[in-house]
Structure formats: C-alpha cells, structure tokens
N, C-alpha and C positions, 0 to 999 in steps of 0.2 A: 853321786847321789848322797853319800854319807856327809860330804861337806855341805850340801844344800840343806839336808835335814838338820845338821847342827846349827846352821844359820837361822832356820825357822824356829828351832827351839830357843836359840839365843834371843831372838826378837820377842818370842813369847814370854820369856823370863823378864825381859826389860819392861814389857807391857804390864805384867803382873806387879812388878816393883813400882812402876809409875802409878798405877791405880792405888796400890797400898799407900804410897807417899801422899797421894791426894786425900786419903781418908784418915790420916793419923795426926793432923795438925792439932796442936794444943790451942785452947782459946786465945792465948796471948799471940801465938804465931799466926793464927787465923786472922785476927783483927789487924795485925801489922801488915799482913799480905794484902788485905782489902784496902788499907790506907796508903799503900805504896803506889805513887803515881806511875811507876814503871810497869805496873800490872794492868793499867788501862781503865781502872774503875774510878779514879780520881782525876778529873779533867780541870785544867785551868786555862781559860780562854779570855782574851781581851777583845773588846768590840766597842766602838763609839766612846772611848774614854772610860768605860766600865771594865772591871775585872770580875769575871764569873768563875766560881769554883764549884764544881758539881761532884758530889760523892755518891756513887751508886751503892746501895746498901742491901745486900742479899738477906734473905730471911734469917739465916743463922747469925748474921752480924747484928741485925736488929734485936734478936733475942738476947745476944750477949750484952749489948748496950743496956737493955732493959734490966739485966741481972748483974750489971757492973763488972762484966768480964768473966763471970763464973757460970758454968753450966748448971742449970737447975736439975732436980731429980728427973729420971728418965720419963716417968709418966707425965709430969708437968711439961717437960721439954717437948714431947711428942704432941701434946695438946696445943701448946702455944705455936709450934711450927705449923700445924694444920690451920690455925687461925690466921697466922701472919702471911702464909704463902699465897693468899688470895689477893695480896697487894704488892705492888712494886714501890720500894721506898727510895727516897733521895734526900740528901741535905744540900741545899743551894745557898752559897754565900756570895753576896754581891757588894762591891765597893766602887766608888767613883773618885775622881781627883779631889772632890770636896770631902771625901770620907764616906760615912754611911749614907744610905739612901734617904733617910729622914732628915738629913742636915738642912737647916733653914734658919735664917736670921729673924724672919718675921714669924711671930707666934701663930698667926692665922695659917700661914703656909706650912708651918711645922705640923699643925693639927690636921690639915688636909692630907699631907703626906703620910702621917701616922695612920689615919683612917684608911687610906688607900692600901697601904702595905699590910694593915691588919685584916682587911676583908677583900677589897677589890682586886688585888693582884692575883688571887686564886683563880679568878675567872679568865685571866690572861695566860694561864699555864696549861699546856697539853702534853700528852705523850703520843708520839706518832709511831704507829705500828701497823704493818699490812695496809698501808694507804688509808688508815683511819686515825682519827684523833680521839684519844681517851681524855676526858676531863679530869681535873685534879679533885679527888674525892676526900683527901686528907690534907689539911693545911694548918701549919702552925708558924706564926711569926714570932721569933724569939725576942720578946720585948726586953728581957734582962740583958741579953747579948748586945742589943742595939744601944742600950744605955751606956755600956762600958767599953764596947769594942770599936774597931775601926771599920767594920763591915756589917752588913745587915744579913741575918741568917734566917732561913726558912726550912722547915721539915715538910716534905711533900710525899703524898701517896697517890697511886693510880691503880685502878683495877688491873689485876694481872690476868689478861685474857689470852695471852699467847705463850705463857711459860717463862720461867726465870732465865733460861739460857738463850733466848732469842734476842738479837740486837734491838736496841731501842733508842729513840731520839726525844730529848726534852725540847719542846718548842715554846719560846717566850714571845708573845705577841702583845706587847704593852705600849700603848701610846705614851704613857708616863715616862718611859725610858727614852723614847724618841729615836730609836735605832732600827725601827722596822721589825720584821719577823726574824728571830735569831734562834739558831738550833745548836744543841750540843749532843753529839752522838756517842753512845756506848756500843762498841762492836760486839757482834756475836762471837767472834774469835776470842775476845778477852773474857766474855762471860763463860765460855766453855772451859776456860782455864781455872775457874774458881775452885779451890780445894774443898773437899767435903770434910766437915767437922765431925769426927767420930764421937759417939757417946756410948760408953760401956754399960 
C-alpha cells in the first residue's frame, strides 16, 4: 500500500510540475513554441502545385504580435484577451510554381487576380467545426508582402463558437485555385498542448 501511495503522490507531483511549466513560458518562448512546426500549429501542405502554410494563432499569440512580443500592463492585457478570444485567428500563406498568386504577365489578368485576392477569396474560406461552416469574418490580404515576397499572405479570423481548444479545419473552396475543396486540419490534441502565458 505504501508503494502504491508513493506512486500516486509521485504522479501528482509530476502533474503539478507539468501544469506549472505550461503556465510560466516567457513571451519569447511562447511565440517560438507556437511557431514550431513540431507542435502542430504550423502546417505546410502541398496540393495541385500550390504550397499552403497555415499558422494557427491562439489569443495570447495574437496579443503578443500586436504588442511586438511584449506583454502589456495586466489591466490592458485582460481587456484585450477578452476582446480577442471571440475570434479564431490564422495566417495563411500560399505560393505556386509561378510564385505568388497574383503573378500574371497580362496587366488585365493581374488586375483581376489582385481584385479577387483582395476581396473575393474571403467568400471561399470557411472554418469547419461540429459539422458546420463558419464564414471568414476577418480578412486581410497583405499587399505589401505580395509586392516583395514569393508567396501571397492572408490574415484570417473566424467566430470562435466552440472554444479555443477544440480541433478545427480550414476549408478552401476556390474555383480560382482550380483544385476543388481543400482542407487543412489543426487537431484538438495539438491545441490542448498550447502552454499558458503567465502574467504577473
């Protein structure tokens, strides 16, 4: 019985230490953890000649990006977390063998593509959760990145109707891309592992 009790206590101590470790990440460590592909929140997938890179961005990560990697004062922090947690955020980068999505030799075709990715692409993006599709409610086509980079980048936001820790799937249903319906999944298992960012 004594050996069994010591085992239970040992597991309890390990659990406490694990919880504490999840809560004491510095902002720099936290952001690095989110950006590490091994942790499952940064997905790179190839389909139909395109390369898609999807970064899931938890509430605290978005807040740190807003404040350039520095935690704001606690009162401001709590207020902004409350505002941000109603939305699930992603950054989507897409490239093709020709380079960025707006690549075109003909000026008219370039203008058409630019218009589609500035406005129309938002209507072709959904978040699939609980057998339902959530429309994209926040959309930003990074024009500056498109001018200088080799990929086209978008900031996306969807209503957070199921909680931040539930698995979710980005669905891309774009005739422009010509690859049919395409999905990128972020698993619940990986979301459950996200460390908590402590604020003193």
